[in-house]
PDB file with one MODEL, atoms N, CA, C and O in Angstrom:
MODEL        1
ATOM      1  N   UNK A   1     155.502 102.810  67.384  1.00  0.00           N
ATOM      2  CA  UNK A   1     154.822 103.915  66.870  1.00  0.00           C
ATOM      3  C   UNK A   1     155.485 105.207  66.873  1.00  0.00           C
ATOM      4  O   UNK A   1     155.971 105.660  67.910  1.00  0.00           O
ATOM      5  N   UNK A   2     155.529 105.829  65.750  1.00  0.00           N
ATOM      6  CA  UNK A   2     156.279 107.071  65.620  1.00  0.00           C
ATOM      7  C   UNK A   2     155.518 108.245  66.285  1.00  0.00           C
ATOM      8  O   UNK A   2     154.295 108.347  66.192  1.00  0.00           O
ATOM      9  N   UNK A   3     156.231 109.055  66.906  1.00  0.00           N
ATOM     10  CA  UNK A   3     155.662 110.266  67.719  1.00  0.00           C
ATOM     11  C   UNK A   3     155.134 111.214  66.703  1.00  0.00           C
ATOM     12  O   UNK A   3     155.707 111.404  65.630  1.00  0.00           O
ATOM     13  N   UNK A   4     153.926 111.862  67.091  1.00  0.00           N
ATOM     14  CA  UNK A   4     153.401 112.947  66.196  1.00  0.00           C
ATOM     15  C   UNK A   4     154.173 114.183  66.407  1.00  0.00           C
ATOM     16  O   UNK A   4     154.458 114.559  67.544  1.00  0.00           O
ATOM     17  N   UNK A   5     154.564 114.905  65.219  1.00  0.00           N
ATOM     18  CA  UNK A   5     155.307 116.047  65.345  1.00  0.00           C
ATOM     19  C   UNK A   5     154.780 117.094  64.384  1.00  0.00           C
ATOM     20  O   UNK A   5     154.108 116.774  63.403  1.00  0.00           O
ATOM     21  N   UNK A   6     155.103 118.398  64.687  1.00  0.00           N
ATOM     22  CA  UNK A   6     154.631 119.519  63.833  1.00  0.00           C
ATOM     23  C   UNK A   6     155.135 119.309  62.443  1.00  0.00           C
ATOM     24  O   UNK A   6     156.316 119.027  62.243  1.00  0.00           O
ATOM     25  N   UNK A   7     154.253 119.444  61.461  1.00  0.00           N
ATOM     26  CA  UNK A   7     154.706 119.422  60.053  1.00  0.00           C
ATOM     27  C   UNK A   7     154.289 118.032  59.367  1.00  0.00           C
ATOM     28  O   UNK A   7     154.261 117.908  58.142  1.00  0.00           O
ATOM     29  N   UNK A   8     153.987 117.060  60.204  1.00  0.00           N
ATOM     30  CA  UNK A   8     153.581 115.793  59.588  1.00  0.00           C
ATOM     31  C   UNK A   8     152.072 115.703  59.487  1.00  0.00           C
ATOM     32  O   UNK A   8     151.335 116.481  60.091  1.00  0.00           O
ATOM     33  N   UNK A   9     151.647 114.749  58.722  1.00  0.00           N
ATOM     34  CA  UNK A   9     150.181 114.575  58.497  1.00  0.00           C
ATOM     35  C   UNK A   9     149.708 113.471  59.445  1.00  0.00           C
ATOM     36  O   UNK A   9     150.381 112.452  59.602  1.00  0.00           O
ATOM     37  N   UNK A  10     148.607 113.668  60.045  1.00  0.00           N
ATOM     38  CA  UNK A  10     148.062 112.760  61.032  1.00  0.00           C
ATOM     39  C   UNK A  10     146.624 112.395  60.746  1.00  0.00           C
ATOM     40  O   UNK A  10     145.886 113.194  60.169  1.00  0.00           O
ATOM     41  N   UNK A  11     146.205 111.184  61.144  1.00  0.00           N
ATOM     42  CA  UNK A  11     144.821 110.889  60.935  1.00  0.00           C
ATOM     43  C   UNK A  11     144.162 110.449  62.348  1.00  0.00           C
ATOM     44  O   UNK A  11     144.653 109.576  63.062  1.00  0.00           O
ATOM     45  N   UNK A  12     143.029 111.142  62.643  1.00  0.00           N
ATOM     46  CA  UNK A  12     142.278 110.879  63.900  1.00  0.00           C
ATOM     47  C   UNK A  12     141.638 109.509  63.708  1.00  0.00           C
ATOM     48  O   UNK A  12     140.846 109.335  62.782  1.00  0.00           O
ATOM     49  N   UNK A  13     141.942 108.580  64.513  1.00  0.00           N
ATOM     50  CA  UNK A  13     141.357 107.180  64.359  1.00  0.00           C
ATOM     51  C   UNK A  13     139.869 107.011  64.536  1.00  0.00           C
ATOM     52  O   UNK A  13     139.244 106.134  63.939  1.00  0.00           O
ATOM     53  N   UNK A  14     139.311 107.881  65.380  1.00  0.00           N
ATOM     54  CA  UNK A  14     137.807 107.754  65.599  1.00  0.00           C
ATOM     55  C   UNK A  14     137.031 108.072  64.274  1.00  0.00           C
ATOM     56  O   UNK A  14     136.134 107.329  63.877  1.00  0.00           O
ATOM     57  N   UNK A  15     137.416 109.217  63.601  1.00  0.00           N
ATOM     58  CA  UNK A  15     136.635 109.732  62.503  1.00  0.00           C
ATOM     59  C   UNK A  15     137.322 109.603  61.161  1.00  0.00           C
ATOM     60  O   UNK A  15     136.644 109.616  60.134  1.00  0.00           O
ATOM     61  N   UNK A  16     138.578 109.484  61.126  1.00  0.00           N
ATOM     62  CA  UNK A  16     139.304 109.435  59.872  1.00  0.00           C
ATOM     63  C   UNK A  16     139.765 110.737  59.351  1.00  0.00           C
ATOM     64  O   UNK A  16     140.318 110.856  58.258  1.00  0.00           O
ATOM     65  N   UNK A  17     139.512 111.750  60.195  1.00  0.00           N
ATOM     66  CA  UNK A  17     140.008 113.198  59.821  1.00  0.00           C
ATOM     67  C   UNK A  17     141.417 113.148  59.631  1.00  0.00           C
ATOM     68  O   UNK A  17     142.148 112.633  60.477  1.00  0.00           O
ATOM     69  N   UNK A  18     141.894 113.703  58.463  1.00  0.00           N
ATOM     70  CA  UNK A  18     143.308 113.833  58.262  1.00  0.00           C
ATOM     71  C   UNK A  18     143.626 115.338  58.097  1.00  0.00           C
ATOM     72  O   UNK A  18     142.900 116.121  57.484  1.00  0.00           O
ATOM     73  N   UNK A  19     144.852 115.677  58.743  1.00  0.00           N
ATOM     74  CA  UNK A  19     145.336 117.029  58.578  1.00  0.00           C
ATOM     75  C   UNK A  19     146.833 117.082  58.877  1.00  0.00           C
ATOM     76  O   UNK A  19     147.463 116.148  59.374  1.00  0.00           O
ATOM     77  N   UNK A  20     147.362 118.315  58.510  1.00  0.00           N
ATOM     78  CA  UNK A  20     148.709 118.568  58.863  1.00  0.00           C
ATOM     79  C   UNK A  20     148.775 119.117  60.301  1.00  0.00           C
ATOM     80  O   UNK A  20     147.974 119.979  60.661  1.00  0.00           O
ATOM     81  N   UNK A  21     149.670 118.654  61.082  1.00  0.00           N
ATOM     82  CA  UNK A  21     149.896 119.075  62.377  1.00  0.00           C
ATOM     83  C   UNK A  21     150.545 120.492  62.417  1.00  0.00           C
ATOM     84  O   UNK A  21     151.695 120.652  62.009  1.00  0.00           O
ATOM     85  N   UNK A  22     149.802 121.512  62.908  1.00  0.00           N
ATOM     86  CA  UNK A  22     150.250 122.891  62.914  1.00  0.00           C
ATOM     87  C   UNK A  22     151.062 123.269  64.229  1.00  0.00           C
ATOM     88  O   UNK A  22     151.963 124.108  64.236  1.00  0.00           O
ATOM     89  N   UNK A  23     150.645 122.568  65.317  1.00  0.00           N
ATOM     90  CA  UNK A  23     151.130 122.922  66.581  1.00  0.00           C
ATOM     91  C   UNK A  23     150.857 121.748  67.611  1.00  0.00           C
ATOM     92  O   UNK A  23     149.917 120.968  67.453  1.00  0.00           O
ATOM     93  N   UNK A  24     151.667 121.680  68.590  1.00  0.00           N
ATOM     94  CA  UNK A  24     151.362 120.674  69.706  1.00  0.00           C
ATOM     95  C   UNK A  24     151.364 121.528  71.009  1.00  0.00           C
ATOM     96  O   UNK A  24     152.063 122.528  71.177  1.00  0.00           O
ATOM     97  N   UNK A  25     150.544 121.034  71.851  1.00  0.00           N
ATOM     98  CA  UNK A  25     150.413 121.631  73.198  1.00  0.00           C
ATOM     99  C   UNK A  25     150.086 120.610  74.290  1.00  0.00           C
ATOM    100  O   UNK A  25     149.453 119.589  74.019  1.00  0.00           O
ATOM    101  N   UNK A  26     150.508 120.880  75.494  1.00  0.00           N
ATOM    102  CA  UNK A  26     150.181 119.920  76.553  1.00  0.00           C
ATOM    103  C   UNK A  26     149.390 120.646  77.555  1.00  0.00           C
ATOM    104  O   UNK A  26     149.743 121.764  77.930  1.00  0.00           O
ATOM    105  N   UNK A  27     148.264 120.027  78.037  1.00  0.00           N
ATOM    106  CA  UNK A  27     147.412 120.602  79.062  1.00  0.00           C
ATOM    107  C   UNK A  27     146.950 119.343  80.022  1.00  0.00           C
ATOM    108  O   UNK A  27     146.565 118.264  79.570  1.00  0.00           O
ATOM    109  N   UNK A  28     147.040 119.618  81.227  1.00  0.00           N
ATOM    110  CA  UNK A  28     146.823 118.552  82.238  1.00  0.00           C
ATOM    111  C   UNK A  28     147.370 117.146  81.997  1.00  0.00           C
ATOM    112  O   UNK A  28     146.725 116.126  82.245  1.00  0.00           O
ATOM    113  N   UNK A  29     148.543 117.167  81.521  1.00  0.00           N
ATOM    114  CA  UNK A  29     149.300 115.966  81.203  1.00  0.00           C
ATOM    115  C   UNK A  29     148.858 115.237  79.893  1.00  0.00           C
ATOM    116  O   UNK A  29     149.317 114.136  79.590  1.00  0.00           O
ATOM    117  N   UNK A  30     147.970 115.890  79.152  1.00  0.00           N
ATOM    118  CA  UNK A  30     147.542 115.303  77.795  1.00  0.00           C
ATOM    119  C   UNK A  30     148.195 116.148  76.761  1.00  0.00           C
ATOM    120  O   UNK A  30     148.174 117.375  76.850  1.00  0.00           O
ATOM    121  N   UNK A  31     148.790 115.502  75.751  1.00  0.00           N
ATOM    122  CA  UNK A  31     149.448 116.194  74.566  1.00  0.00           C
ATOM    123  C   UNK A  31     148.392 116.254  73.540  1.00  0.00           C
ATOM    124  O   UNK A  31     147.668 115.289  73.293  1.00  0.00           O
ATOM    125  N   UNK A  32     148.303 117.457  72.913  1.00  0.00           N
ATOM    126  CA  UNK A  32     147.269 117.682  71.820  1.00  0.00           C
ATOM    127  C   UNK A  32     147.954 118.190  70.614  1.00  0.00           C
ATOM    128  O   UNK A  32     148.979 118.866  70.700  1.00  0.00           O
ATOM    129  N   UNK A  33     147.406 117.875  69.498  1.00  0.00           N
ATOM    130  CA  UNK A  33     147.924 118.378  68.107  1.00  0.00           C
ATOM    131  C   UNK A  33     146.721 119.190  67.490  1.00  0.00           C
ATOM    132  O   UNK A  33     145.546 118.832  67.566  1.00  0.00           O
ATOM    133  N   UNK A  34     147.147 120.262  66.907  1.00  0.00           N
ATOM    134  CA  UNK A  34     146.220 121.099  66.253  1.00  0.00           C
ATOM    135  C   UNK A  34     146.302 120.725  64.667  1.00  0.00           C
ATOM    136  O   UNK A  34     147.339 120.873  64.021  1.00  0.00           O
ATOM    137  N   UNK A  35     145.192 120.265  64.163  1.00  0.00           N
ATOM    138  CA  UNK A  35     145.203 119.844  62.678  1.00  0.00           C
ATOM    139  C   UNK A  35     144.674 120.987  61.813  1.00  0.00           C
ATOM    140  O   UNK A  35     143.654 121.586  62.153  1.00  0.00           O
ATOM    141  N   UNK A  36     145.364 121.312  60.672  1.00  0.00           N
ATOM    142  CA  UNK A  36     144.888 122.342  59.756  1.00  0.00           C
ATOM    143  C   UNK A  36     143.542 122.178  59.102  1.00  0.00           C
ATOM    144  O   UNK A  36     142.832 123.132  58.781  1.00  0.00           O
ATOM    145  N   UNK A  37     143.225 120.879  58.920  1.00  0.00           N
ATOM    146  CA  UNK A  37     141.928 120.574  58.189  1.00  0.00           C
ATOM    147  C   UNK A  37     140.741 120.978  58.939  1.00  0.00           C
ATOM    148  O   UNK A  37     139.749 121.350  58.311  1.00  0.00           O
ATOM    149  N   UNK A  38     140.735 120.943  60.326  1.00  0.00           N
ATOM    150  CA  UNK A  38     139.605 121.350  61.068  1.00  0.00           C
ATOM    151  C   UNK A  38     139.808 122.474  62.009  1.00  0.00           C
ATOM    152  O   UNK A  38     138.827 123.037  62.496  1.00  0.00           O
ATOM    153  N   UNK A  39     141.055 122.852  62.306  1.00  0.00           N
ATOM    154  CA  UNK A  39     141.450 123.854  63.223  1.00  0.00           C
ATOM    155  C   UNK A  39     141.031 123.535  64.598  1.00  0.00           C
ATOM    156  O   UNK A  39     140.705 124.407  65.404  1.00  0.00           O
ATOM    157  N   UNK A  40     141.043 122.166  64.879  1.00  0.00           N
ATOM    158  CA  UNK A  40     140.755 121.634  66.243  1.00  0.00           C
ATOM    159  C   UNK A  40     141.879 120.895  66.870  1.00  0.00           C
ATOM    160  O   UNK A  40     142.735 120.371  66.158  1.00  0.00           O
ATOM    161  N   UNK A  41     141.923 120.822  68.224  1.00  0.00           N
ATOM    162  CA  UNK A  41     142.953 120.003  68.809  1.00  0.00           C
ATOM    163  C   UNK A  41     142.469 118.496  69.035  1.00  0.00           C
ATOM    164  O   UNK A  41     141.302 118.211  69.305  1.00  0.00           O
ATOM    165  N   UNK A  42     143.447 117.613  68.900  1.00  0.00           N
ATOM    166  CA  UNK A  42     143.212 116.192  68.969  1.00  0.00           C
ATOM    167  C   UNK A  42     144.091 115.575  69.999  1.00  0.00           C
ATOM    168  O   UNK A  42     145.279 115.898  69.969  1.00  0.00           O
ATOM    169  N   UNK A  43     143.697 114.758  70.880  1.00  0.00           N
ATOM    170  CA  UNK A  43     144.554 113.990  71.788  1.00  0.00           C
ATOM    171  C   UNK A  43     145.461 113.130  70.906  1.00  0.00           C
ATOM    172  O   UNK A  43     144.977 112.330  70.106  1.00  0.00           O
ATOM    173  N   UNK A  44     146.800 113.301  71.056  1.00  0.00           N
ATOM    174  CA  UNK A  44     147.782 112.631  70.136  1.00  0.00           C
ATOM    175  C   UNK A  44     147.668 111.029  70.258  1.00  0.00           C
ATOM    176  O   UNK A  44     147.990 110.283  69.334  1.00  0.00           O
ATOM    177  N   UNK A  45     147.180 110.587  71.482  1.00  0.00           N
ATOM    178  CA  UNK A  45     147.087 109.199  71.562  1.00  0.00           C
ATOM    179  C   UNK A  45     146.025 108.574  70.579  1.00  0.00           C
ATOM    180  O   UNK A  45     145.994 107.364  70.353  1.00  0.00           O
ATOM    181  N   UNK A  46     145.247 109.384  70.068  1.00  0.00           N
ATOM    182  CA  UNK A  46     144.195 108.933  69.126  1.00  0.00           C
ATOM    183  C   UNK A  46     144.546 109.318  67.727  1.00  0.00           C
ATOM    184  O   UNK A  46     143.676 109.248  66.860  1.00  0.00           O
ATOM    185  N   UNK A  47     145.823 109.741  67.423  1.00  0.00           N
ATOM    186  CA  UNK A  47     146.291 110.070  66.098  1.00  0.00           C
ATOM    187  C   UNK A  47     147.324 109.123  65.585  1.00  0.00           C
ATOM    188  O   UNK A  47     148.095 108.557  66.360  1.00  0.00           O
ATOM    189  N   UNK A  48     147.354 108.946  64.331  1.00  0.00           N
ATOM    190  CA  UNK A  48     148.425 108.156  63.756  1.00  0.00           C
ATOM    191  C   UNK A  48     148.959 108.786  62.473  1.00  0.00           C
ATOM    192  O   UNK A  48     148.226 109.368  61.673  1.00  0.00           O
ATOM    193  N   UNK A  49     150.260 108.642  62.322  1.00  0.00           N
ATOM    194  CA  UNK A  49     150.906 109.260  61.199  1.00  0.00           C
ATOM    195  C   UNK A  49     150.362 108.694  59.936  1.00  0.00           C
ATOM    196  O   UNK A  49     150.078 107.498  59.862  1.00  0.00           O
ATOM    197  N   UNK A  50     150.197 109.570  58.873  1.00  0.00           N
ATOM    198  CA  UNK A  50     149.672 109.262  57.631  1.00  0.00           C
ATOM    199  C   UNK A  50     150.331 110.044  56.568  1.00  0.00           C
ATOM    200  O   UNK A  50     151.117 110.947  56.855  1.00  0.00           O
ATOM    201  N   UNK A  51     150.022 109.713  55.277  1.00  0.00           N
ATOM    202  CA  UNK A  51     150.637 110.410  54.222  1.00  0.00           C
ATOM    203  C   UNK A  51     149.721 111.703  53.896  1.00  0.00           C
ATOM    204  O   UNK A  51     148.578 111.795  54.343  1.00  0.00           O
ATOM    205  N   UNK A  52     150.269 112.619  53.144  1.00  0.00           N
ATOM    206  CA  UNK A  52     149.543 113.820  52.650  1.00  0.00           C
ATOM    207  C   UNK A  52     148.237 113.333  51.921  1.00  0.00           C
ATOM    208  O   UNK A  52     148.318 112.519  51.000  1.00  0.00           O
ATOM    209  N   UNK A  53     147.032 113.842  52.345  1.00  0.00           N
ATOM    210  CA  UNK A  53     145.887 113.445  51.562  1.00  0.00           C
ATOM    211  C   UNK A  53     145.987 113.989  50.050  1.00  0.00           C
ATOM    212  O   UNK A  53     146.644 114.979  49.727  1.00  0.00           O
ATOM    213  N   UNK A  54     145.277 113.233  49.225  1.00  0.00           N
ATOM    214  CA  UNK A  54     145.251 113.623  47.758  1.00  0.00           C
ATOM    215  C   UNK A  54     144.409 114.984  47.676  1.00  0.00           C
ATOM    216  O   UNK A  54     143.482 115.268  48.435  1.00  0.00           O
ATOM    217  N   UNK A  55     144.869 115.743  46.668  1.00  0.00           N
ATOM    218  CA  UNK A  55     144.250 117.016  46.461  1.00  0.00           C
ATOM    219  C   UNK A  55     142.792 116.728  46.036  1.00  0.00           C
ATOM    220  O   UNK A  55     142.482 115.702  45.431  1.00  0.00           O
ATOM    221  N   UNK A  56     141.872 117.740  46.406  1.00  0.00           N
ATOM    222  CA  UNK A  56     140.463 117.590  46.007  1.00  0.00           C
ATOM    223  C   UNK A  56     140.373 117.558  44.525  1.00  0.00           C
ATOM    224  O   UNK A  56     139.532 116.849  43.973  1.00  0.00           O
ATOM    225  N   UNK A  57     141.244 118.331  43.827  1.00  0.00           N
ATOM    226  CA  UNK A  57     141.231 118.381  42.338  1.00  0.00           C
ATOM    227  C   UNK A  57     141.410 116.930  41.840  1.00  0.00           C
ATOM    228  O   UNK A  57     140.699 116.578  40.899  1.00  0.00           O
ATOM    229  N   UNK A  58     142.247 116.089  42.348  1.00  0.00           N
ATOM    230  CA  UNK A  58     142.508 114.712  41.925  1.00  0.00           C
ATOM    231  C   UNK A  58     141.323 113.872  42.119  1.00  0.00           C
ATOM    232  O   UNK A  58     140.940 113.057  41.280  1.00  0.00           O
ATOM    233  N   UNK A  59     140.709 114.104  43.323  1.00  0.00           N
ATOM    234  CA  UNK A  59     139.377 113.387  43.602  1.00  0.00           C
ATOM    235  C   UNK A  59     138.322 113.703  42.704  1.00  0.00           C
ATOM    236  O   UNK A  59     137.547 112.820  42.334  1.00  0.00           O
ATOM    237  N   UNK A  60     138.213 114.955  42.294  1.00  0.00           N
ATOM    238  CA  UNK A  60     137.186 115.345  41.298  1.00  0.00           C
ATOM    239  C   UNK A  60     137.511 114.638  39.900  1.00  0.00           C
ATOM    240  O   UNK A  60     136.582 114.233  39.201  1.00  0.00           O
ATOM    241  N   UNK A  61     138.659 114.516  39.559  1.00  0.00           N
ATOM    242  CA  UNK A  61     139.063 113.928  38.287  1.00  0.00           C
ATOM    243  C   UNK A  61     138.707 112.386  38.371  1.00  0.00           C
ATOM    244  O   UNK A  61     138.143 111.820  37.434  1.00  0.00           O
ATOM    245  N   UNK A  62     139.051 111.760  39.494  1.00  0.00           N
ATOM    246  CA  UNK A  62     138.640 110.406  39.617  1.00  0.00           C
ATOM    247  C   UNK A  62     137.176 110.075  39.604  1.00  0.00           C
ATOM    248  O   UNK A  62     136.757 109.015  39.140  1.00  0.00           O
ATOM    249  N   UNK A  63     136.406 111.003  40.121  1.00  0.00           N
ATOM    250  CA  UNK A  63     134.929 110.882  40.125  1.00  0.00           C
ATOM    251  C   UNK A  63     134.525 111.096  38.645  1.00  0.00           C
ATOM    252  O   UNK A  63     133.712 110.333  38.123  1.00  0.00           O
ATOM    253  N   UNK A  64     135.023 112.012  38.036  1.00  0.00           N
ATOM    254  CA  UNK A  64     134.592 112.268  36.629  1.00  0.00           C
ATOM    255  C   UNK A  64     134.916 111.054  35.750  1.00  0.00           C
ATOM    256  O   UNK A  64     134.102 110.642  34.924  1.00  0.00           O
ATOM    257  N   UNK A  65     136.142 110.475  35.942  1.00  0.00           N
ATOM    258  CA  UNK A  65     136.475 109.254  35.238  1.00  0.00           C
ATOM    259  C   UNK A  65     135.614 108.094  35.525  1.00  0.00           C
ATOM    260  O   UNK A  65     135.338 107.319  34.610  1.00  0.00           O
ATOM    261  N   UNK A  66     135.147 107.901  36.767  1.00  0.00           N
ATOM    262  CA  UNK A  66     134.258 106.794  37.195  1.00  0.00           C
ATOM    263  C   UNK A  66     132.962 107.001  36.533  1.00  0.00           C
ATOM    264  O   UNK A  66     132.362 106.054  36.025  1.00  0.00           O
ATOM    265  N   UNK A  67     132.486 108.256  36.518  1.00  0.00           N
ATOM    266  CA  UNK A  67     131.191 108.493  35.933  1.00  0.00           C
ATOM    267  C   UNK A  67     131.201 108.239  34.372  1.00  0.00           C
ATOM    268  O   UNK A  67     130.223 107.740  33.816  1.00  0.00           O
ATOM    269  N   UNK A  68     132.372 108.608  33.674  1.00  0.00           N
ATOM    270  CA  UNK A  68     132.441 108.433  32.305  1.00  0.00           C
ATOM    271  C   UNK A  68     132.406 106.783  32.047  1.00  0.00           C
ATOM    272  O   UNK A  68     131.674 106.313  31.176  1.00  0.00           O
ATOM    273  N   UNK A  69     133.185 106.021  32.807  1.00  0.00           N
ATOM    274  CA  UNK A  69     133.225 104.720  32.674  1.00  0.00           C
ATOM    275  C   UNK A  69     131.821 104.061  32.886  1.00  0.00           C
ATOM    276  O   UNK A  69     131.408 103.186  32.124  1.00  0.00           O
ATOM    277  N   UNK A  70     131.154 104.494  33.892  1.00  0.00           N
ATOM    278  CA  UNK A  70     129.802 103.977  34.177  1.00  0.00           C
ATOM    279  C   UNK A  70     128.933 104.281  32.926  1.00  0.00           C
ATOM    280  O   UNK A  70     128.234 103.412  32.404  1.00  0.00           O
ATOM    281  N   UNK A  71     129.011 105.523  32.484  1.00  0.00           N
ATOM    282  CA  UNK A  71     128.120 105.951  31.254  1.00  0.00           C
ATOM    283  C   UNK A  71     128.476 105.017  30.038  1.00  0.00           C
ATOM    284  O   UNK A  71     127.581 104.472  29.394  1.00  0.00           O
ATOM    285  N   UNK A  72     129.799 104.849  29.745  1.00  0.00           N
ATOM    286  CA  UNK A  72     130.237 104.040  28.695  1.00  0.00           C
ATOM    287  C   UNK A  72     129.686 102.699  28.772  1.00  0.00           C
ATOM    288  O   UNK A  72     129.220 102.143  27.778  1.00  0.00           O
ATOM    289  N   UNK A  73     129.726 102.120  30.008  1.00  0.00           N
ATOM    290  CA  UNK A  73     129.234 100.742  30.159  1.00  0.00           C
ATOM    291  C   UNK A  73     127.724 100.625  29.870  1.00  0.00           C
ATOM    292  O   UNK A  73     127.252  99.718  29.185  1.00  0.00           O
ATOM    293  N   UNK A  74     127.011 101.593  30.431  1.00  0.00           N
ATOM    294  CA  UNK A  74     125.592 101.548  30.188  1.00  0.00           C
ATOM    295  C   UNK A  74     125.280 101.708  28.696  1.00  0.00           C
ATOM    296  O   UNK A  74     124.412 101.014  28.166  1.00  0.00           O
ATOM    297  N   UNK A  75     125.981 102.614  28.026  1.00  0.00           N
ATOM    298  CA  UNK A  75     125.813 102.769  26.551  1.00  0.00           C
ATOM    299  C   UNK A  75     126.104 101.445  25.822  1.00  0.00           C
ATOM    300  O   UNK A  75     125.419 101.062  24.873  1.00  0.00           O
ATOM    301  N   UNK A  76     127.155 100.768  26.313  1.00  0.00           N
ATOM    302  CA  UNK A  76     127.553  99.525  25.608  1.00  0.00           C
ATOM    303  C   UNK A  76     126.456  98.534  25.805  1.00  0.00           C
ATOM    304  O   UNK A  76     126.118  97.864  24.829  1.00  0.00           O
ATOM    305  N   UNK A  77     125.864  98.364  26.939  1.00  0.00           N
ATOM    306  CA  UNK A  77     124.809  97.384  27.170  1.00  0.00           C
ATOM    307  C   UNK A  77     123.544  97.832  26.254  1.00  0.00           C
ATOM    308  O   UNK A  77     122.838  96.988  25.703  1.00  0.00           O
ATOM    309  N   UNK A  78     123.316  99.216  26.137  1.00  0.00           N
ATOM    310  CA  UNK A  78     122.198  99.562  25.349  1.00  0.00           C
ATOM    311  C   UNK A  78     122.403  99.236  23.840  1.00  0.00           C
ATOM    312  O   UNK A  78     121.437  98.923  23.144  1.00  0.00           O
ATOM    313  N   UNK A  79     123.630  99.308  23.353  1.00  0.00           N
ATOM    314  CA  UNK A  79     123.860  99.103  21.892  1.00  0.00           C
ATOM    315  C   UNK A  79     124.035  97.647  21.607  1.00  0.00           C
ATOM    316  O   UNK A  79     123.986  97.257  20.440  1.00  0.00           O
ATOM    317  N   UNK A  80     124.231  96.839  22.570  1.00  0.00           N
ATOM    318  CA  UNK A  80     124.381  95.387  22.336  1.00  0.00           C
ATOM    319  C   UNK A  80     125.817  94.998  22.141  1.00  0.00           C
ATOM    320  O   UNK A  80     126.113  93.847  21.819  1.00  0.00           O
ATOM    321  N   UNK A  81     126.745  95.972  22.337  1.00  0.00           N
ATOM    322  CA  UNK A  81     128.151  95.669  22.296  1.00  0.00           C
ATOM    323  C   UNK A  81     128.537  94.852  23.474  1.00  0.00           C
ATOM    324  O   UNK A  81     129.602  94.235  23.466  1.00  0.00           O
ATOM    325  N   UNK A  82     127.801  94.820  24.393  1.00  0.00           N
ATOM    326  CA  UNK A  82     128.144  93.982  25.615  1.00  0.00           C
ATOM    327  C   UNK A  82     126.846  93.386  26.094  1.00  0.00           C
ATOM    328  O   UNK A  82     125.824  94.063  26.204  1.00  0.00           O
ATOM    329  N   UNK A  83     126.914  92.081  26.382  1.00  0.00           N
ATOM    330  CA  UNK A  83     125.759  91.339  26.826  1.00  0.00           C
ATOM    331  C   UNK A  83     125.555  91.423  28.307  1.00  0.00           C
ATOM    332  O   UNK A  83     126.489  91.399  29.108  1.00  0.00           O
ATOM    333  N   UNK A  84     124.318  91.520  28.629  1.00  0.00           N
ATOM    334  CA  UNK A  84     123.925  91.559  30.105  1.00  0.00           C
ATOM    335  C   UNK A  84     124.003  90.205  30.778  1.00  0.00           C
ATOM    336  O   UNK A  84     124.243  90.081  31.979  1.00  0.00           O
ATOM    337  N   UNK A  85     123.782  89.158  29.916  1.00  0.00           N
ATOM    338  CA  UNK A  85     123.814  87.859  30.484  1.00  0.00           C
ATOM    339  C   UNK A  85     125.192  87.268  30.558  1.00  0.00           C
ATOM    340  O   UNK A  85     126.046  87.595  29.735  1.00  0.00           O
ATOM    341  N   UNK A  86     125.434  86.415  31.509  1.00  0.00           N
ATOM    342  CA  UNK A  86     126.711  85.838  31.613  1.00  0.00           C
ATOM    343  C   UNK A  86     126.521  84.321  31.135  1.00  0.00           C
ATOM    344  O   UNK A  86     125.747  83.555  31.708  1.00  0.00           O
ATOM    345  N   UNK A  87     127.231  83.993  30.128  1.00  0.00           N
ATOM    346  CA  UNK A  87     126.988  82.770  29.471  1.00  0.00           C
ATOM    347  C   UNK A  87     127.687  81.541  30.255  1.00  0.00           C
ATOM    348  O   UNK A  87     128.692  81.692  30.949  1.00  0.00           O
ATOM    349  N   UNK A  88     127.091  80.419  30.075  1.00  0.00           N
ATOM    350  CA  UNK A  88     127.708  79.187  30.604  1.00  0.00           C
ATOM    351  C   UNK A  88     127.326  78.125  29.612  1.00  0.00           C
ATOM    352  O   UNK A  88     126.274  78.214  28.979  1.00  0.00           O
ATOM    353  N   UNK A  89     128.156  77.125  29.464  1.00  0.00           N
ATOM    354  CA  UNK A  89     127.909  76.135  28.512  1.00  0.00           C
ATOM    355  C   UNK A  89     127.252  74.901  28.910  1.00  0.00           C
ATOM    356  O   UNK A  89     127.030  74.023  28.077  1.00  0.00           O
TER     357      UNK A  89
ENDMDL
END
């Protein structure tokens, strides 16, 4: 397991929270990492290295694409271009 370091992205295993490690500190023998996404300290034993999360802009675009696809499928069903029944012979 790779050690958590300042500047890398980490995911908190219990909640899935992802953030960039801004600082590390040790208190009472426990090492903590400060994540930028929540401005909270996390025990590094519960963090795992991860990739930079996708931008919210990209997530919005994906949602818009999914909604358009859903709308197109519903329209196709309504016009008869696509059959609701699954045929078998």
